[in-house]
ZATI-420715 format. One record per residue (C-alpha): chain; residue in one letter; x, y, z. Coordinates in steps of 0.1 Angstrom, whole numbers, plus 2048, in hexadecimal, padded with zeros to 3 digits. Layout:
<site><ch>A</ch><aa>a</aa><x>X</x><y>Y</y><z>Z</z></site>
...
***
This chain:
<site><ch>A</ch><aa>m</aa><x>A1E</x><y>AEA</y><z>888</z></site>
<site><ch>A</ch><aa>a</aa><x>A03</x><y>AEF</y><z>8A1</z></site>
<site><ch>A</ch><aa>l</aa><x>9E0</x><y>AFB</y><z>897</z></site>
<site><ch>A</ch><aa>v</aa><x>9CB</x><y>B09</y><z>8B3</z></site>
<site><ch>A</ch><aa>w</aa><x>9A5</x><y>B0D</y><z>8B0</z></site>
<site><ch>A</ch><aa>v</aa><x>998</x><y>B28</y><z>8C7</z></site>
<site><ch>A</ch><aa>t</aa><x>972</x><y>B26</y><z>8C9</z></site>
<site><ch>A</ch><aa>g</aa><x>955</x><y>B30</y><z>8E0</z></site>
<site><ch>A</ch><aa>n</aa><x>934</x><y>B41</y><z>8DD</z></site>
<site><ch>A</ch><aa>a</aa><x>92F</x><y>B62</y><z>8CA</z></site>
<site><ch>A</ch><aa>g</aa><x>939</x><y>B7E</y><z>8E2</z></site>
<site><ch>A</ch><aa>v</aa><x>952</x><y>B6B</y><z>8F8</z></site>
<site><ch>A</ch><aa>g</aa><x>970</x><y>B80</y><z>8EB</z></site>
<site><ch>A</ch><aa>k</aa><x>97F</x><y>B6B</y><z>8CF</z></site>
<site><ch>A</ch><aa>s</aa><x>984</x><y>B88</y><z>8B7</z></site>
<site><ch>A</ch><aa>t</aa><x>993</x><y>B9E</y><z>8D2</z></site>
<site><ch>A</ch><aa>v</aa><x>9AC</x><y>B83</y><z>8DC</z></site>
<site><ch>A</ch><aa>c</aa><x>9B4</x><y>B7C</y><z>8B7</z></site>
<site><ch>A</ch><aa>s</aa><x>9BB</x><y>BA1</y><z>8B1</z></site>
<site><ch>A</ch><aa>l</aa><x>9D2</x><y>BA2</y><z>8CF</z></site>
<site><ch>A</ch><aa>l</aa><x>9E5</x><y>B84</y><z>8C3</z></site>
<site><ch>A</ch><aa>k</aa><x>9E9</x><y>B93</y><z>8A0</z></site>
<site><ch>A</ch><aa>g</aa><x>9F6</x><y>BB2</y><z>8B0</z></site>
<site><ch>A</ch><aa>r</aa><x>A10</x><y>B9D</y><z>8C2</z></site>
<site><ch>A</ch><aa>g</aa><x>A1B</x><y>B8F</y><z>8A0</z></site>
<site><ch>A</ch><aa>e</aa><x>A0B</x><y>B6D</y><z>8A4</z></site>
<site><ch>A</ch><aa>r</aa><x>9FA</x><y>B5A</y><z>887</z></site>
<site><ch>A</ch><aa>a</aa><x>9D6</x><y>B60</y><z>893</z></site>
<site><ch>A</ch><aa>i</aa><x>9B9</x><y>B5E</y><z>87B</z></site>
<site><ch>A</ch><aa>d</aa><x>995</x><y>B68</y><z>881</z></site>
<site><ch>A</ch><aa>a</aa><x>981</x><y>B4E</y><z>86E</z></site>
<site><ch>A</ch><aa>d</aa><x>962</x><y>B64</y><z>86D</z></site>
<site><ch>A</ch><aa>w</aa><x>973</x><y>B81</y><z>85C</z></site>
<site><ch>A</ch><aa>d</aa><x>98F</x><y>B70</y><z>849</z></site>
<site><ch>A</ch><aa>g</aa><x>979</x><y>B5B</y><z>832</z></site>
<site><ch>A</ch><aa>y</aa><x>979</x><y>B39</y><z>844</z></site>
<site><ch>A</ch><aa>n</aa><x>955</x><y>B3A</y><z>84E</z></site>
<site><ch>A</ch><aa>q</aa><x>934</x><y>B3F</y><z>83B</z></site>
<site><ch>A</ch><aa>w</aa><x>90F</x><y>B3B</y><z>83E</z></site>
<site><ch>A</ch><aa>v</aa><x>903</x><y>B1A</y><z>82F</z></site>
<site><ch>A</ch><aa>d</aa><x>8E1</x><y>B0C</y><z>828</z></site>
<site><ch>A</ch><aa>r</aa><x>8DF</x><y>AED</y><z>83E</z></site>
<site><ch>A</ch><aa>v</aa><x>8CA</x><y>ADA</y><z>826</z></site>
<site><ch>A</ch><aa>t</aa><x>8DA</x><y>AE1</y><z>804</z></site>
<site><ch>A</ch><aa>g</aa><x>8FD</x><y>AEA</y><z>810</z></site>
<site><ch>A</ch><aa>e</aa><x>8FD</x><y>B09</y><z>7FB</z></site>
<site><ch>A</ch><aa>v</aa><x>910</x><y>B27</y><z>807</z></site>
<site><ch>A</ch><aa>v</aa><x>8FB</x><y>B46</y><z>80E</z></site>
<site><ch>A</ch><aa>v</aa><x>90B</x><y>B63</y><z>7FC</z></site>
<site><ch>A</ch><aa>d</aa><x>8F6</x><y>B7E</y><z>80A</z></site>
<site><ch>A</ch><aa>p</aa><x>8E6</x><y>B74</y><z>82B</z></site>
<site><ch>A</ch><aa>p</aa><x>8CA</x><y>B89</y><z>838</z></site>
<site><ch>A</ch><aa>y</aa><x>8D0</x><y>BA0</y><z>855</z></site>
<site><ch>A</ch><aa>p</aa><x>8C1</x><y>BA0</y><z>86D</z></site>
<site><ch>A</ch><aa>a</aa><x>8B8</x><y>B7B</y><z>86A</z></site>
<site><ch>A</ch><aa>p</aa><x>893</x><y>B77</y><z>866</z></site>
<site><ch>A</ch><aa>p</aa><x>881</x><y>B60</y><z>87E</z></site>
<site><ch>A</ch><aa>g</aa><x>88A</x><y>B3C</y><z>879</z></site>
<site><ch>A</ch><aa>w</aa><x>8A7</x><y>B43</y><z>861</z></site>
<site><ch>A</ch><aa>l</aa><x>8C2</x><y>B36</y><z>879</z></site>
<site><ch>A</ch><aa>d</aa><x>8AF</x><y>B15</y><z>87A</z></site>
<site><ch>A</ch><aa>g</aa><x>8B7</x><y>B0F</y><z>855</z></site>
<site><ch>A</ch><aa>f</aa><x>8D9</x><y>B1F</y><z>851</z></site>
<site><ch>A</ch><aa>g</aa><x>8F9</x><y>B1A</y><z>864</z></site>
<site><ch>A</ch><aa>w</aa><x>91A</x><y>B2C</y><z>868</z></site>
<site><ch>A</ch><aa>q</aa><x>934</x><y>B12</y><z>85B</z></site>
<site><ch>A</ch><aa>i</aa><x>959</x><y>B0F</y><z>854</z></site>
<site><ch>A</ch><aa>g</aa><x>968</x><y>B02</y><z>834</z></site>
<site><ch>A</ch><aa>r</aa><x>980</x><y>AE5</y><z>83A</z></site>
<site><ch>A</ch><aa>p</aa><x>997</x><y>AED</y><z>81B</z></site>
<site><ch>A</ch><aa>k</aa><x>9A1</x><y>B0F</y><z>82A</z></site>
<site><ch>A</ch><aa>v</aa><x>9A9</x><y>AFF</y><z>84C</z></site>
<site><ch>A</ch><aa>e</aa><x>9BE</x><y>AE4</y><z>83A</z></site>
<site><ch>A</ch><aa>a</aa><x>9D1</x><y>AFF</y><z>827</z></site>
<site><ch>A</ch><aa>l</aa><x>9D7</x><y>B12</y><z>847</z></site>
<site><ch>A</ch><aa>a</aa><x>9E5</x><y>AF3</y><z>858</z></site>
<site><ch>A</ch><aa>e</aa><x>9FC</x><y>AEE</y><z>83A</z></site>
<site><ch>A</ch><aa>e</aa><x>A08</x><y>B12</y><z>839</z></site>
<site><ch>A</ch><aa>s</aa><x>A0F</x><y>B12</y><z>85E</z></site>
<site><ch>A</ch><aa>r</aa><x>A29</x><y>AF7</y><z>860</z></site>
<site><ch>A</ch><aa>g</aa><x>A43</x><y>AFD</y><z>87A</z></site>
<site><ch>A</ch><aa>t</aa><x>A2F</x><y>B18</y><z>88B</z></site>
<site><ch>A</ch><aa>v</aa><x>A0F</x><y>B1D</y><z>89F</z></site>
<site><ch>A</ch><aa>a</aa><x>9F0</x><y>B2A</y><z>88F</z></site>
<site><ch>A</ch><aa>y</aa><x>9D1</x><y>B35</y><z>8A2</z></site>
<site><ch>A</ch><aa>l</aa><x>9AF</x><y>B33</y><z>891</z></site>
<site><ch>A</ch><aa>f</aa><x>993</x><y>B45</y><z>8A3</z></site>
<site><ch>A</ch><aa>g</aa><x>96E</x><y>B3E</y><z>89C</z></site>
<site><ch>A</ch><aa>t</aa><x>94D</x><y>B2E</y><z>8A4</z></site>
<site><ch>A</ch><aa>v</aa><x>93D</x><y>B17</y><z>88B</z></site>
<site><ch>A</ch><aa>e</aa><x>923</x><y>AFC</y><z>88D</z></site>
<site><ch>A</ch><aa>n</aa><x>937</x><y>AE2</y><z>879</z></site>
<site><ch>A</ch><aa>e</aa><x>958</x><y>AE5</y><z>88B</z></site>
<site><ch>A</ch><aa>v</aa><x>958</x><y>ABF</y><z>891</z></site>
<site><ch>A</ch><aa>q</aa><x>960</x><y>ABC</y><z>86C</z></site>
<site><ch>A</ch><aa>v</aa><x>981</x><y>ACE</y><z>871</z></site>
<site><ch>A</ch><aa>w</aa><x>98B</x><y>AC4</y><z>895</z></site>
<site><ch>A</ch><aa>d</aa><x>9A4</x><y>AAA</y><z>888</z></site>
<site><ch>A</ch><aa>l</aa><x>9B8</x><y>AC6</y><z>879</z></site>
<site><ch>A</ch><aa>f</aa><x>9BE</x><y>AD7</y><z>89B</z></site>
<site><ch>A</ch><aa>d</aa><x>9D8</x><y>ACF</y><z>8B5</z></site>
<site><ch>A</ch><aa>v</aa><x>9C7</x><y>AE3</y><z>8D0</z></site>
<site><ch>A</ch><aa>v</aa><x>9A3</x><y>AEF</y><z>8D5</z></site>
<site><ch>A</ch><aa>v</aa><x>99D</x><y>B0C</y><z>8ED</z></site>
<site><ch>A</ch><aa>c</aa><x>97A</x><y>B17</y><z>8F6</z></site>
<site><ch>A</ch><aa>l</aa><x>973</x><y>B39</y><z>905</z></site>
<site><ch>A</ch><aa>v</aa><x>955</x><y>B3A</y><z>91C</z></site>
<site><ch>A</ch><aa>v</aa><x>941</x><y>B56</y><z>92E</z></site>
<site><ch>A</ch><aa>d</aa><x>922</x><y>B57</y><z>943</z></site>
<site><ch>A</ch><aa>d</aa><x>900</x><y>B60</y><z>933</z></site>
<site><ch>A</ch><aa>q</aa><x>8FF</x><y>B83</y><z>943</z></site>
<site><ch>A</ch><aa>t</aa><x>922</x><y>B8C</y><z>935</z></site>
<site><ch>A</ch><aa>l</aa><x>919</x><y>B7D</y><z>913</z></site>
<site><ch>A</ch><aa>r</aa><x>8F8</x><y>B90</y><z>910</z></site>
<site><ch>A</ch><aa>h</aa><x>90A</x><y>BB1</y><z>919</z></site>
<site><ch>A</ch><aa>r</aa><x>926</x><y>BAB</y><z>901</z></site>
<site><ch>A</ch><aa>l</aa><x>90F</x><y>BA2</y><z>8E4</z></site>
<site><ch>A</ch><aa>l</aa><x>8F8</x><y>BBF</y><z>8E9</z></site>
<site><ch>A</ch><aa>t</aa><x>913</x><y>BD9</y><z>8EE</z></site>
<site><ch>A</ch><aa>r</aa><x>92F</x><y>BCF</y><z>8D6</z></site>
<site><ch>A</ch><aa>t</aa><x>936</x><y>BE5</y><z>8B8</z></site>
<site><ch>A</ch><aa>t</aa><x>94C</x><y>BCF</y><z>8A3</z></site>
<site><ch>A</ch><aa>n</aa><x>932</x><y>BB5</y><z>899</z></site>
<site><ch>A</ch><aa>a</aa><x>90C</x><y>BB7</y><z>898</z></site>
<site><ch>A</ch><aa>f</aa><x>906</x><y>B92</y><z>89D</z></site>
<site><ch>A</ch><aa>g</aa><x>8F3</x><y>B8B</y><z>8BD</z></site>
<site><ch>A</ch><aa>k</aa><x>8E1</x><y>BAD</y><z>8BF</z></site>
<site><ch>A</ch><aa>h</aa><x>8C2</x><y>B9F</y><z>8AE</z></site>
<site><ch>A</ch><aa>p</aa><x>8AB</x><y>B8D</y><z>8C6</z></site>
<site><ch>A</ch><aa>e</aa><x>8AB</x><y>B6C</y><z>8B3</z></site>
<site><ch>A</ch><aa>e</aa><x>8D2</x><y>B6C</y><z>8B1</z></site>
<site><ch>A</ch><aa>l</aa><x>8D4</x><y>B75</y><z>8D6</z></site>
<site><ch>A</ch><aa>a</aa><x>8BD</x><y>B59</y><z>8E0</z></site>
<site><ch>A</ch><aa>a</aa><x>8D0</x><y>B40</y><z>8CB</z></site>
<site><ch>A</ch><aa>t</aa><x>8F1</x><y>B4B</y><z>8D9</z></site>
<site><ch>A</ch><aa>l</aa><x>8E5</x><y>B49</y><z>8FD</z></site>
<site><ch>A</ch><aa>g</aa><x>8D7</x><y>B27</y><z>8F6</z></site>
<site><ch>A</ch><aa>y</aa><x>8F9</x><y>B1A</y><z>8E9</z></site>
<site><ch>A</ch><aa>n</aa><x>909</x><y>B29</y><z>908</z></site>
<site><ch>A</ch><aa>e</aa><x>8F7</x><y>B13</y><z>920</z></site>
<site><ch>A</ch><aa>n</aa><x>90C</x><y>AF4</y><z>91A</z></site>
<site><ch>A</ch><aa>m</aa><x>92B</x><y>B03</y><z>909</z></site>
<site><ch>A</ch><aa>e</aa><x>944</x><y>AFE</y><z>926</z></site>
<site><ch>A</ch><aa>s</aa><x>939</x><y>ADA</y><z>92F</z></site>
<site><ch>A</ch><aa>t</aa><x>938</x><y>AD0</y><z>90A</z></site>
<site><ch>A</ch><aa>y</aa><x>95B</x><y>ADC</y><z>902</z></site>
<site><ch>A</ch><aa>r</aa><x>96A</x><y>ACE</y><z>922</z></site>
<site><ch>A</ch><aa>g</aa><x>95B</x><y>AAD</y><z>917</z></site>
<site><ch>A</ch><aa>f</aa><x>96D</x><y>AB0</y><z>8F6</z></site>
<site><ch>A</ch><aa>g</aa><x>98E</x><y>AB6</y><z>909</z></site>
<site><ch>A</ch><aa>a</aa><x>991</x><y>ADA</y><z>8FF</z></site>
<site><ch>A</ch><aa>l</aa><x>9A3</x><y>AF4</y><z>914</z></site>
<site><ch>A</ch><aa>v</aa><x>987</x><y>B09</y><z>922</z></site>
<site><ch>A</ch><aa>l</aa><x>990</x><y>B2D</y><z>92B</z></site>
<site><ch>A</ch><aa>d</aa><x>97C</x><y>B47</y><z>93E</z></site>
<site><ch>A</ch><aa>g</aa><x>974</x><y>B63</y><z>924</z></site>
<site><ch>A</ch><aa>t</aa><x>96F</x><y>B7D</y><z>93F</z></site>
<site><ch>A</ch><aa>r</aa><x>994</x><y>B7C</y><z>949</z></site>
<site><ch>A</ch><aa>p</aa><x>9A9</x><y>B99</y><z>93C</z></site>
<site><ch>A</ch><aa>v</aa><x>9B0</x><y>B95</y><z>916</z></site>
<site><ch>A</ch><aa>a</aa><x>9D6</x><y>B93</y><z>91B</z></site>
<site><ch>A</ch><aa>q</aa><x>9D2</x><y>B76</y><z>933</z></site>
<site><ch>A</ch><aa>i</aa><x>9BC</x><y>B63</y><z>91B</z></site>
<site><ch>A</ch><aa>a</aa><x>9D4</x><y>B6A</y><z>8FF</z></site>
<site><ch>A</ch><aa>d</aa><x>9F1</x><y>B5D</y><z>914</z></site>
<site><ch>A</ch><aa>a</aa><x>9DF</x><y>B3D</y><z>91D</z></site>
<site><ch>A</ch><aa>i</aa><x>9D7</x><y>B37</y><z>8F8</z></site>
<site><ch>A</ch><aa>l</aa><x>9FB</x><y>B3D</y><z>8EE</z></site>
<site><ch>A</ch><aa>a</aa><x>A07</x><y>B25</y><z>908</z></site>
<site><ch>A</ch><aa>a</aa><x>9EF</x><y>B0A</y><z>8FC</z></site>
<site><ch>A</ch><aa>g</aa><x>9FB</x><y>B0F</y><z>8D8</z></site>
<site><ch>A</ch><aa>r</aa><x>A20</x><y>B0E</y><z>8E2</z></site>
<site><ch>A</ch><aa>e</aa><x>A1B</x><y>AEE</y><z>8F6</z></site>
<site><ch>A</ch><aa>a</aa><x>A0B</x><y>ADE</y><z>8D8</z></site>
<site><ch>A</ch><aa>l</aa><x>A2A</x><y>AE4</y><z>8C2</z></site>
<site><ch>A</ch><aa>p</aa><x>A3D</x><y>AC4</y><z>8BD</z></site>
<site><ch>A</ch><aa>a</aa><x>A5F</x><y>AC3</y><z>8CD</z></site>
<site><ch>A</ch><aa>h</aa><x>A7B</x><y>ACD</y><z>8B5</z></site>
<site><ch>A</ch><aa>p</aa><x>A90</x><y>AAD</y><z>8AD</z></site>
<site><ch>A</ch><aa>a</aa><x>AB0</x><y>ABE</y><z>8B9</z></site>
<site><ch>A</ch><aa>n</aa><x>A9E</x><y>AC8</y><z>8DA</z></site>
<site><ch>A</ch><aa>p</aa><x>A88</x><y>AAB</y><z>8E4</z></site>
***
Protein backbone atom coordinates (compact mmCIF):
# COMPACT_ATOMS: atom_id res chain seq x y z
CA UNK A 1 0.00 0.00 0.00
CA UNK A 2 1.14 3.51 -0.70
CA UNK A 3 -0.72 6.54 0.55
CA UNK A 4 0.13 9.85 -1.12
CA UNK A 5 -0.76 13.25 0.37
CA UNK A 6 -1.09 15.91 -2.33
CA UNK A 7 -1.16 19.34 -0.77
CA UNK A 8 -0.53 22.98 -1.57
CA UNK A 9 -2.26 26.27 -1.13
CA UNK A 10 -5.89 26.86 -2.04
CA UNK A 11 -6.04 27.48 -5.78
CA UNK A 12 -2.93 25.54 -6.89
CA UNK A 13 -4.96 22.91 -8.76
CA UNK A 14 -5.36 20.04 -6.30
CA UNK A 15 -9.05 19.45 -7.02
CA UNK A 16 -8.47 19.62 -10.77
CA UNK A 17 -5.69 17.03 -10.63
CA UNK A 18 -7.76 14.87 -8.27
CA UNK A 19 -10.65 14.87 -10.73
CA UNK A 20 -8.32 13.94 -13.58
CA UNK A 21 -6.90 11.00 -11.61
CA UNK A 22 -10.41 9.83 -10.67
CA UNK A 23 -11.29 9.94 -14.36
CA UNK A 24 -8.30 7.71 -15.05
CA UNK A 25 -9.63 5.17 -12.56
CA UNK A 26 -7.20 5.98 -9.75
CA UNK A 27 -8.14 5.99 -6.08
CA UNK A 28 -8.08 9.79 -5.70
CA UNK A 29 -9.93 11.48 -2.85
CA UNK A 30 -10.54 15.20 -2.38
CA UNK A 31 -10.27 15.65 1.38
CA UNK A 32 -12.16 18.96 1.24
CA UNK A 33 -15.22 17.53 -0.48
CA UNK A 34 -15.16 13.91 0.69
CA UNK A 35 -15.58 14.53 4.42
CA UNK A 36 -11.98 14.35 5.66
CA UNK A 37 -11.64 18.05 6.56
CA UNK A 38 -13.68 20.40 8.69
CA UNK A 39 -13.54 23.81 10.34
CA UNK A 40 -12.46 23.51 13.97
CA UNK A 41 -12.33 26.03 16.83
CA UNK A 42 -8.62 26.18 17.66
CA UNK A 43 -9.28 26.81 21.36
CA UNK A 44 -12.02 24.29 22.15
CA UNK A 45 -11.41 21.75 19.37
CA UNK A 46 -15.12 21.81 18.56
CA UNK A 47 -16.17 21.24 14.96
CA UNK A 48 -17.97 24.16 13.36
CA UNK A 49 -21.09 22.71 11.77
CA UNK A 50 -22.20 25.85 9.93
CA UNK A 51 -19.24 28.17 9.30
CA UNK A 52 -20.02 31.74 8.28
CA UNK A 53 -19.50 32.80 4.71
CA UNK A 54 -17.92 35.02 3.93
CA UNK A 55 -15.69 34.75 6.98
CA UNK A 56 -16.06 37.85 9.12
CA UNK A 57 -12.92 39.82 9.95
CA UNK A 58 -10.72 37.87 12.37
CA UNK A 59 -12.67 34.59 12.05
CA UNK A 60 -9.76 32.78 10.39
CA UNK A 61 -7.59 33.67 13.39
CA UNK A 62 -9.72 31.51 15.68
CA UNK A 63 -10.78 28.68 13.40
CA UNK A 64 -8.77 26.30 11.26
CA UNK A 65 -9.40 23.87 8.43
CA UNK A 66 -8.28 20.53 9.86
CA UNK A 67 -8.20 16.86 8.90
CA UNK A 68 -9.43 14.01 11.05
CA UNK A 69 -6.83 11.31 11.70
CA UNK A 70 -9.32 8.40 12.00
CA UNK A 71 -10.52 8.88 8.41
CA UNK A 72 -6.96 8.92 7.08
CA UNK A 73 -6.14 5.79 9.10
CA UNK A 74 -9.19 4.06 7.63
CA UNK A 75 -8.13 5.07 4.10
CA UNK A 76 -4.66 3.66 4.71
CA UNK A 77 -6.20 0.39 5.88
CA UNK A 78 -8.64 0.20 2.94
CA UNK A 79 -5.90 0.87 0.40
CA UNK A 80 -3.65 -2.11 1.10
CA UNK A 81 -1.94 -3.35 -2.04
CA UNK A 82 -2.81 -0.26 -4.06
CA UNK A 83 -1.98 3.42 -4.22
CA UNK A 84 -4.41 5.99 -2.85
CA UNK A 85 -4.05 9.71 -3.40
CA UNK A 86 -5.53 12.10 -0.83
CA UNK A 87 -5.71 15.76 -1.90
CA UNK A 88 -6.10 18.65 0.51
CA UNK A 89 -4.72 21.49 2.54
CA UNK A 90 -5.07 21.55 6.30
CA UNK A 91 -3.30 23.30 9.10
CA UNK A 92 -2.82 20.16 11.19
CA UNK A 93 -1.34 17.89 8.53
CA UNK A 94 1.68 17.18 10.73
CA UNK A 95 -0.71 15.06 12.84
CA UNK A 96 -1.23 12.66 9.92
CA UNK A 97 2.09 12.83 8.05
CA UNK A 98 3.24 9.53 9.53
CA UNK A 99 0.41 7.79 7.63
CA UNK A 100 1.71 8.89 4.21
CA UNK A 101 4.41 7.26 2.13
CA UNK A 102 4.82 10.30 -0.12
CA UNK A 103 4.00 13.99 0.25
CA UNK A 104 3.59 16.08 -2.90
CA UNK A 105 3.18 19.85 -2.73
CA UNK A 106 1.86 21.85 -5.68
CA UNK A 107 3.09 25.45 -5.82
CA UNK A 108 2.30 28.49 -7.97
CA UNK A 109 3.45 32.10 -7.96
CA UNK A 110 1.35 34.79 -6.25
CA UNK A 111 0.02 36.28 -9.49
CA UNK A 112 -1.24 32.90 -10.71
CA UNK A 113 -2.68 32.12 -7.29
CA UNK A 114 -4.55 35.43 -7.07
CA UNK A 115 -5.97 34.99 -10.57
CA UNK A 116 -7.09 31.41 -9.95
CA UNK A 117 -8.76 32.22 -6.63
CA UNK A 118 -10.61 35.23 -7.94
CA UNK A 119 -11.83 33.56 -11.13
CA UNK A 120 -12.56 29.96 -10.14
CA UNK A 121 -16.14 28.78 -10.24
CA UNK A 122 -15.94 25.47 -8.34
CA UNK A 123 -15.13 26.89 -4.91
CA UNK A 124 -15.68 30.31 -3.36
CA UNK A 125 -12.79 30.12 -0.87
CA UNK A 126 -10.25 32.84 -1.56
CA UNK A 127 -12.59 35.34 -3.17
CA UNK A 128 -13.22 37.20 0.10
CA UNK A 129 -10.41 39.71 0.88
CA UNK A 130 -9.54 38.12 4.25
CA UNK A 131 -9.30 34.64 2.71
CA UNK A 132 -7.27 35.93 -0.25
CA UNK A 133 -4.82 37.73 2.04
CA UNK A 134 -4.39 34.66 4.25
CA UNK A 135 -3.82 32.41 1.25
CA UNK A 136 -1.25 34.74 -0.30
CA UNK A 137 0.46 34.94 3.10
CA UNK A 138 0.76 31.15 3.26
CA UNK A 139 2.09 31.08 -0.29
CA UNK A 140 5.20 33.08 0.59
CA UNK A 141 7.11 30.17 2.16
CA UNK A 142 5.17 27.19 0.84
CA UNK A 143 7.81 25.84 -1.54
CA UNK A 144 10.80 26.22 0.80
CA UNK A 145 8.86 24.78 3.73
CA UNK A 146 7.81 21.65 1.88
CA UNK A 147 11.21 21.15 0.30
CA UNK A 148 12.58 21.29 3.85
CA UNK A 149 10.15 18.53 4.84
CA UNK A 150 11.39 16.37 1.97
CA UNK A 151 8.20 16.65 -0.06
CA UNK A 152 8.16 16.36 -3.82
CA UNK A 153 7.41 19.91 -4.99
CA UNK A 154 5.67 20.31 -8.36
CA UNK A 155 4.99 23.46 -10.36
CA UNK A 156 1.20 23.84 -10.40
CA UNK A 157 1.33 25.96 -13.56
CA UNK A 158 2.38 22.95 -15.64
CA UNK A 159 -0.31 21.23 -17.72
CA UNK A 160 -2.65 19.22 -15.49
CA UNK A 161 -1.87 15.93 -17.26
CA UNK A 162 1.87 16.40 -16.59
CA UNK A 163 1.22 17.10 -12.91
CA UNK A 164 -1.01 14.05 -12.67
CA UNK A 165 1.63 11.87 -14.33
CA UNK A 166 4.30 13.07 -11.88
CA UNK A 167 2.03 12.33 -8.91
CA UNK A 168 1.21 8.87 -10.27
CA UNK A 169 4.91 8.13 -10.73
CA UNK A 170 5.65 9.18 -7.16
CA UNK A 171 2.87 6.95 -5.86
CA UNK A 172 3.99 3.94 -7.85
CA UNK A 173 7.60 4.40 -6.72
CA UNK A 174 6.37 4.27 -3.12
CA UNK A 175 4.70 0.88 -3.55
CA UNK A 176 6.70 -1.84 -1.84
CA UNK A 177 8.24 -4.35 -4.21
CA UNK A 178 6.17 -7.49 -4.59
CA UNK A 179 7.93 -10.40 -2.83
CA UNK A 180 7.96 -12.41 -6.07
CA UNK A 181 9.45 -9.44 -7.96
CA UNK A 182 12.01 -7.76 -5.67
